[in-house]
C-alpha positions, 0 to 999 in steps of 0.5 A: 499499500502507499507509505504513510506520510507521502505528499500529493503531487499537484501540477502547474496546469496552464500558468495563465489560468486560475490554477496558480492562484487556487494553488496559493489560496488553498495553501494559505487556507490549508487549516480551514480546508483541511487538505493533505500535504502537497507540493506543486511542480513549477517555477518558484519565482513565478509563484512568488510573483503571482502571490505578490500580484494577488496581494496575499502572504504566501511564503514559497520554498523550493524543495524536493518531493522528499522535503514537501511534507516537512515544509508544508506547514510553514511554506508552499513547497514547489518542486522546480522545473528547469525553466522560467514561467513567464505567463501573465494572468489570462495571457498564455505565452511561449512558456505556457505549454512547455511548463504545463507539459513538463509539470505533468511528466514530472508529477507522473514520474514522482507518483510512479516512483513512490515519491508522491501518493497521488497526482492532482492536475490543475486545468490545462488549455488544450488549444494552447498545447495544440499550438505547441505541437502537443499530439494527444487529444487531452490530459487523460490521454497524455497520462495514459501514454505516460503510464504505458511508457512507465509500465510497458502496458497499455492503459485504458483510462475511464473518466469518472466525475465524482461528488457526494451527490452523484458519480457519473462515467461517460462511455464516449467522451469528447466526440461530436454527437453525430459520431457517438453511435458509430463509436459506441459498442458492446465491448466499449461499454463492457470494458468501461463497466469492468474498469469502473466496477474494479476501481470503485471496489479497490480504490473507493472501498465499495464492496459491490458497486452498483452500475446504472447504465443509461440508454442512448436514446429517449426512453432507452429506445422503446424496444427499438421503436426510438432507435435500435442501439439500446436493444442491440448494443447497450442491453447485451453489454449490461447482460455481459457485465451481469454474467461477470458478476458485476451489479449492472442494470439497464439500459435505463431511460436517462431522463428518470435516472438523476432524481434523488430517489433514483440516485440512492439505488446506484453508486455510479451512472454509466452514460453513453455520451459526454453531456448525458453524464456531465449535465446532471453532475454539474447541475448538482455539484458544479463547485465541488465535483472532481474528475477522477481517471480510473484505469491508470496505475496511479491515482489521478484527480482534477478539479472539474473546471477549466482555466477560466482566463476571464477571471485569472488574476482577480482572486475570484476563483472558487477553490472548492473543486481543487480542495475536493480533488486534493481530499479525494486523491489522498483518500483513495490513494491510501488504498492503492499501491504505486508501481514502486510499492506494489508487490 
């Protein structure tokens, strides 16, 4: 298991976004929020300058990961990158993409080596990364690539959006709606369900996870009269999961799955496309939802918001989601062996 006392590794994220000021604010209010010890991977001078610009008193100390816990009570521990970060709030520059990518790489290396208990990622700006030649579709795919490089085994990441009110998994994620049907398959639903059930058991401690599987079409297809996909793809996937001993029900009409009584009957809802999953959780838990990546050999969480360039540098950003991401990462990493500690 994870050795006691390891810190959480927090990435820089997009330096022109709200991630840096949220990091400073959460450390400054660490007693109020009761967050686990963490360190951020970035440029110490950048954090000092951002704290000064915000007018907040946050001492910053350059550390190694091994020094983070002992430093955390008196200063924000920053593990330095080999580069200067110069982006101003709301204004990404040439340092943005290289710093964000290097921070992610270092954080993954630390958690895989057992120097950190878990990885929490601050939000990135994908369009900024794409302009720099970044080849992956997004954060999650890049993390899966790094995991494969470290282990030699292919990882299939699964996005879980978690809150105390609701947990959801989109089976297909960042696809145009017109492409969902062609990409949806029995095999994809089954593998997503397997990974979800396994990680809810192993990492969240749910003895027998209950999976509610949403239908794709209105009324879950009405036995084919409103679309054949639920009858021909979703229902066979649910049957296959049940045959493997997984507590799965469906396909269920999505419009009746998310009221309070329905939510009490399951631990996670598997939804067929992005908005079918994210609209209900962002309605119920907009400020404190957490993005958790299942299917990786390490724990990764992230606040469920973007870079918010429009309010970066104003001090108006709400830290609730980052606090929840740090707390959840510490909670579930206590149950999860790292590559360095697994036997």
